[in-house]
C-alpha positions in Angstrom: 47.4 96.9 83.3 47.1 97.2 79.6 49.3 98.9 77.0 48.6 102.9 75.9 48.4 101.2 72.7 45.2 99.4 73.7 43.6 101.8 75.8 43.9 104.1 72.2 42.5 102.2 69.5 41.5 98.8 68.9 44.3 96.5 67.4 44.3 96.5 63.6 43.5 94.1 61.4 46.7 94.3 58.9 49.7 95.7 61.0 50.2 99.1 60.5 53.5 101.8 61.1 52.8 103.9 64.2 54.8 106.8 65.9 57.3 106.1 68.3 56.7 106.9 71.7 59.8 108.2 72.9 58.9 111.4 74.9 58.7 111.7 79.0 57.2 114.5 81.1 60.3 116.5 80.7 60.8 116.4 77.2 56.4 117.7 77.2 57.6 120.6 79.0 60.6 121.3 76.8 58.2 120.8 74.0 55.7 123.6 75.5 59.0 126.6 76.6 60.3 125.5 73.1 57.6 126.8 71.4 56.5 129.5 74.2 59.2 131.3 74.3 60.4 132.8 71.1 59.5 136.1 69.3 56.3 136.9 71.6 59.2 138.0 74.3 61.9 138.8 71.6 60.0 140.9 69.3 56.4 141.8 70.1 56.6 142.7 74.1 58.4 146.1 72.3 55.8 146.6 70.1 53.0 146.3 72.7 54.1 148.8 75.1 55.6 151.4 73.2 52.3 151.6 71.0 49.5 150.0 73.0 49.9 149.6 76.6 53.0 151.6 78.0 54.1 150.1 80.7 50.8 148.7 81.8 52.2 146.0 79.3 52.9 143.8 82.3 48.7 143.8 82.9 48.3 142.7 79.1 50.7 139.3 79.8 49.0 138.9 82.7 45.7 138.7 80.6 47.0 136.9 78.0 48.3 134.6 80.3 44.8 134.3 82.5 43.2 133.3 79.1 45.7 130.5 78.1 45.6 129.4 81.7 41.8 128.9 81.5 42.3 127.1 77.8 45.2 125.1 78.9 43.1 123.6 82.1 40.8 122.7 79.5 43.4 121.5 76.9 44.9 119.0 79.7 41.2 117.5 80.6 40.7 116.4 76.8 44.5 115.2 76.4 44.3 112.8 79.1 41.3 111.7 78.0 42.3 111.5 74.1 45.9 110.8 73.8 46.0 111.5 70.0 47.9 113.5 68.2 46.1 116.4 66.5 45.3 118.9 69.7 42.4 120.9 69.3 41.4 119.8 65.6 41.2 116.2 67.6 39.1 117.4 70.4 36.6 119.0 68.1 36.2 115.8 66.1 35.2 114.3 69.3 33.0 116.4 70.4 31.7 118.7 67.6 31.6 116.4 64.0 33.4 116.3 61.2 33.0 120.1 60.1 33.7 121.6 62.7 36.7 119.3 63.4 37.8 120.5 59.5 37.1 124.4 60.3 39.4 124.1 63.4 42.3 122.1 61.8 42.2 124.5 59.0 42.6 127.4 61.0 45.3 125.4 62.8 47.6 125.9 59.8 47.8 130.1 60.8 49.0 128.7 64.2 52.0 126.4 63.2 52.6 126.4 59.4 52.2 129.9 58.7 53.7 130.8 62.4 56.6 128.7 61.5 57.5 130.8 58.3 57.0 133.9 59.7 59.1 133.4 63.0 61.5 132.1 60.7 61.9 135.5 58.7 62.2 136.8 62.2 65.1 135.0 63.4 66.9 135.5 60.3 66.9 139.3 61.2 68.5 138.3 64.3 71.2 136.2 62.6 72.2 139.0 60.5 72.6 141.0 62.8 74.4 138.6 65.2 76.9 138.2 62.0 77.0 141.8 61.4 79.0 142.5 65.4 81.5 139.9 64.2 81.9 142.5 60.7 80.5 140.0 58.8 77.8 141.5 55.9 75.2 139.1 54.6 73.9 140.7 51.2 70.4 142.2 52.3 69.1 140.9 48.6 69.7 137.3 50.1 68.1 138.0 53.6 65.0 140.0 53.3 61.9 139.1 51.7 60.8 140.3 48.3 57.3 140.7 49.2 56.3 143.0 52.4 53.3 145.0 53.7 51.3 145.1 56.7 48.1 143.9 55.3 46.7 142.0 52.1 45.8 145.5 50.6 49.2 147.0 50.4 51.6 144.0 49.2 54.7 145.9 47.4 58.0 144.4 46.3 61.0 145.4 48.2 64.1 144.7 45.7 64.9 141.8 47.7 65.5 138.3 46.0 65.2 136.1 49.2 65.4 135.3 52.5 67.8 132.5 52.7 68.9 132.6 56.2 65.1 132.0 57.2 64.8 129.0 54.2 68.1 127.0 55.2 67.1 127.1 58.9 63.6 125.6 57.9 64.9 123.3 55.9 67.6 122.3 58.5 64.6 121.4 60.9 62.7 119.8 58.9 65.1 117.4 58.4 65.5 117.0 61.9 62.2 116.2 61.8 62.0 113.3 59.4 65.1 111.4 60.6 62.9 110.9 64.5 60.9 112.5 67.0 63.4 111.3 70.1 66.8 112.8 68.1 64.4 116.2 67.4 63.6 116.6 70.9 67.4 116.1 71.8 68.0 119.2 69.8 65.1 121.1 71.0 66.1 120.5 75.2 69.4 121.5 74.4 68.2 125.0 72.7 65.5 124.9 74.9 68.4 125.7 77.9 70.3 127.9 75.7 67.3 130.3 75.9 66.1 130.1 79.1 69.2 130.1 80.4 70.1 133.5 78.7 66.8 135.1 79.8 67.4 134.3 83.2 71.0 136.2 82.5 68.4 139.1 81.6 66.5 139.0 84.6 69.4 138.1 87.1 71.6 141.3 85.7 69.0 143.5 84.4 66.4 143.9 88.0 69.4 145.7 89.4 69.3 148.6 86.8 65.4 149.1 86.9 64.4 153.0 87.1 61.3 153.0 88.9 60.3 156.3 87.2 60.0 154.1 83.8 56.7 152.6 85.4 55.2 156.3 85.0 52.2 156.7 84.1 51.7 153.1 84.5 48.7 153.7 82.1 49.4 156.3 79.9 46.3 158.1 78.4 44.4 157.1 75.6 45.7 159.2 72.6 43.0 160.9 70.3 40.2 158.6 71.1 42.1 156.1 69.0 41.0 152.3 70.2 44.2 150.6 71.5 46.6 153.5 71.8 47.1 153.6 75.6 44.3 153.6 77.9 42.6 150.4 79.0 41.5 150.1 75.5 45.4 150.0 74.9 46.0 147.2 77.5 43.5 144.7 75.9 44.7 145.5 72.4 48.2 144.7 73.9 47.1 141.3 75.3 46.0 140.4 72.0 49.6 141.5 70.7 51.7 139.8 73.5 49.0 137.0 73.3 51.5 135.2 70.4 54.0 135.0 73.4 52.0 132.1 75.2 51.3 130.5 71.8 52.6 126.9 71.6 51.5 125.2 74.9 49.2 123.3 73.1 51.6 122.1 71.3 52.3 119.5 73.9 48.7 117.9 73.4 50.3 116.7 69.6 52.3 115.1 71.2 50.3 113.2 72.6 50.7 109.7 70.5 54.5 109.7 71.0 54.3 110.2 74.8 55.4 107.6 77.0 52.3 108.0 79.1 50.2 110.5 77.9 47.5 110.6 79.7 49.9 111.5 82.8 52.2 113.2 81.2 51.1 115.5 78.6 48.4 117.3 80.9 51.7 117.7 83.0 53.7 119.5 79.9 51.1 121.6 79.3 50.5 123.1 83.0 54.4 123.0 84.0 55.6 124.7 80.3 52.6 127.5 81.1 53.9 127.9 84.5 57.6 128.4 83.6 56.8 130.4 80.8 54.8 132.7 82.9 56.8 133.8 85.7 59.9 133.9 83.4 57.3 136.7 81.1 56.6 138.4 84.4 59.9 139.3 85.6 61.4 139.9 81.6 58.9 142.8 81.4 60.0 144.4 84.6 63.2 144.4 83.0 62.6 145.6 79.6 60.1 148.4 81.3 62.4 149.3 84.1 66.1 149.7 82.3 64.6 151.6 79.1 62.2 154.8 77.9 58.9 152.2 77.0 58.3 154.9 74.2 61.7 153.6 72.7 60.9 150.2 72.8 59.1 149.8 69.0 62.3 148.4 67.2 63.2 144.5 65.9 64.9 143.4 69.1 63.6 145.4 72.1 65.4 142.9 74.5 68.8 143.9 73.3 68.1 147.6 73.3 66.8 147.5 76.1 70.3 146.0 77.5 72.6 148.3 75.2 70.9 151.1 76.9 73.4 150.1 80.6 76.7 150.6 79.6 77.8 148.2 82.3 75.5 145.1 80.5 76.7 145.9 76.8 78.6 142.4 77.1 75.7 140.9 77.6 73.5 142.2 74.2 75.3 139.6 72.1 74.0 136.9 74.4 70.5 138.2 74.3 71.1 137.9 70.4 71.9 134.0 70.9 69.1 133.8 73.3 67.1 134.7 70.4 68.3 132.8 67.8 67.6 130.0 70.1 64.0 131.2 71.3 63.0 131.9 67.4 64.9 128.7 66.2 62.2 126.4 68.6 59.5 128.2 68.4 60.2 127.4 64.4 61.0 123.4 65.3 57.9 123.4 67.4 55.7 124.8 65.1 57.0 122.6 62.3 56.5 119.6 64.2 53.2 120.2 65.7 52.0 121.3 61.6 53.3 117.7 60.9 51.5 115.9 63.3 47.8 117.9 62.9 48.0 116.8 59.0 49.4 113.2 60.1 46.0 113.1 62.4 43.7 114.8 59.5 45.3 112.7 56.6 44.1 109.5 59.3 40.3 110.4 59.3 40.7 111.1 55.3 40.7 114.9 55.3 43.9 114.8 53.4 45.7 112.6 51.2 47.0 109.5 52.8 50.9 111.1 51.9 50.5 112.9 55.6 49.4 110.1 57.5 52.8 107.7 55.8 54.9 106.8 58.2 58.7 106.0 57.8 59.7 102.3 58.6 62.7 103.1 60.0 62.4 106.5 61.5 58.6 106.2 62.6 58.2 109.7 61.5 55.8 110.9 59.1 58.2 111.6 56.5 56.1 112.2 53.4 54.1 114.8 55.0 57.0 116.1 57.2 59.1 117.4 53.7 55.5 118.6 52.1 55.0 120.8 55.1 58.7 122.3 55.6 59.1 122.9 52.0 55.7 125.5 51.9 56.6 126.4 55.0 60.2 127.6 53.3 58.6 129.0 50.2 56.5 131.5 52.4 59.6 132.0 54.9 61.4 132.8 51.6 58.9 135.3 50.3 56.9 137.2 53.0 57.8 138.7 56.2 55.9 138.2 59.4 54.0 141.2 60.1 51.9 139.9 56.7 50.0 137.3 58.8 50.6 138.0 62.1 47.4 138.9 63.5 45.8 136.1 61.7 47.7 133.9 63.3 46.7 135.5 66.7 42.7 135.1 66.1 43.0 131.5 64.1 44.4 130.1 67.8 42.3 131.9 69.9 39.3 130.1 67.6 41.3 126.9 68.2 40.9 127.8 72.7 37.1 129.0 72.7 36.7 125.6 70.3 38.3 123.1 73.0 36.9 125.3 76.2 33.2 124.9 74.1 34.0 120.9 73.6 34.9 120.3 77.0 31.6 121.6 78.0 30.3 119.3 75.5 32.0 116.1 77.0 31.1 116.9 80.5 27.5 116.8 79.5 27.2 113.5 76.9 29.8 111.9 78.7 29.9 113.1 82.3 31.3 109.3 83.5 34.0 108.9 81.6 37.6 108.2 82.6 39.7 111.5 83.3 43.0 111.4 84.7 43.2 115.4 84.6 39.9 117.5 85.3 39.5 120.9 84.6 38.8 122.2 88.0 35.8 124.4 87.9 34.9 123.5 84.4 31.5 125.6 84.1 33.3 128.6 85.2 36.8 127.9 83.9 35.2 127.0 80.2 33.3 130.3 79.8 35.9 132.2 81.1 38.4 130.8 78.7 35.8 132.0 75.8 35.3 135.1 77.3 39.3 136.1 77.8 39.6 134.6 74.8 36.8 136.0 72.8 37.8 139.7 74.2 41.4 139.3 72.5 39.7 138.4 69.1 37.7 141.7 69.4 40.6 143.6 70.0 42.1 142.7 66.9 41.7 144.6 64.1 38.9 144.4 61.2 41.1 143.4 58.8 41.9 140.4 60.5 38.5 139.4 60.8 38.2 139.8 56.8 41.6 137.7 56.0 40.2 135.4 58.3 37.0 135.0 56.3 38.6 134.4 53.4 40.9 132.1 54.8 38.0 129.7 56.2 36.2 129.9 52.8 39.4 128.4 51.2 38.9 126.0 53.9 35.3 125.3 53.4 35.5 124.9 49.5 38.8 122.2 49.9 36.6 120.8 52.4 33.6 120.2 49.9 35.6 119.4 47.0 38.0 116.4 49.3 37.4 115.9 52.5 33.5 115.4 53.2 33.7 112.8 50.4 36.8 110.7 52.0 36.8 111.8 56.0 35.4 108.7 58.3 33.5 109.5 61.0 34.9 109.6 64.0 36.5 106.3 65.3 37.3 107.5 69.3 34.7 106.2 71.4 34.6 107.8 74.7 33.5 105.7 77.3 30.8 107.4 79.6 31.7 105.0 82.5 32.3 101.6 83.1 
């Protein structure tokens, strides 16, 4: 049996430093769970219920989960065929060429780089609340973003100086990522155990206090004929919002070049993390709606808020805060990890400067790119709150999902006999269904989000024309169409 490195790419004439294969299937599931369980369930589920879907937010979770399942099955087949870092960027390169690879890779910055900064800002809020319960008052000027606003058009200064906790978190996690992926994975595993354990506590102790009347009416009537404000359109709008709760499962495919057996373990990690998180979300949504009036859940900490409404569970509130800190922290960690590996792949292919693909001789990590990305993410976290670009993160991710679903159909036509350790079941239903569900969620996002996506895409095209098109190499991977 040949070594996986021999299957992945031809032996170079000059030895190059490669990423170290140190991750097993449980590490990959942990990476997926670590990236998925975070801001979506701890923060945005409350907003989706109170402002859009009401108790039917559970259906919103189901729609978002189904869309991710369809896309995840396509990701799994790609990962079993092309065990390289880069996720949907790499898959687009293999099927649709250089320009689409750049287009998807550029929009994935929204999913990982910008998301890491915004979630770090959300983590800061929970951290300040955590300290406050111990009587420790952190200066507000150093705990909030100096720039705020729900969109580009209404940005304004808040009077704050810097969001210092968010900056410290990102710099600390960047250091972990530079030191080594195995050491980083151990830290991530610990944090995942903490937050999953606390989510299980919420479910176990919260279910007995669920009030059935809180689920009536299950689908509140539409308000003032406004799209997305209750009614069935509210369920779709809610799905587009809580979709953020599922973002991250594809981070497992980014780890392909550091997996011990990528063709077997990466599909296992993708589908395993999706299954674990979907099951947890269903029960958490029941508890969230069942123990508190859904109309009151549009708060920064809906989970803590809901649990605090049950006097017998006051002891659990601080533990929920701990779970949120661990949850948001691991999302930041995996987002930074994924962004560095995507840029590593793009730099190796010539789209970005070589600094992003330089590998440390001792740690075997892309240290220069990790440091650059960490500093950039820290700067964004220091200045901006997440809601400035929250919808843009979702639309960029959904766009990547659509590209993967299209790409897997292209490969089924162009290389039908290629070796596939995992095959997307019912591909001619699954892939179009993924495109449809993700497309509906994209359509449900605000018009301003599409405008900002256009601006971001235009900026990316300029960079591509100035640098990428002159340096990018032809796709080196050869997908064999059978023996």
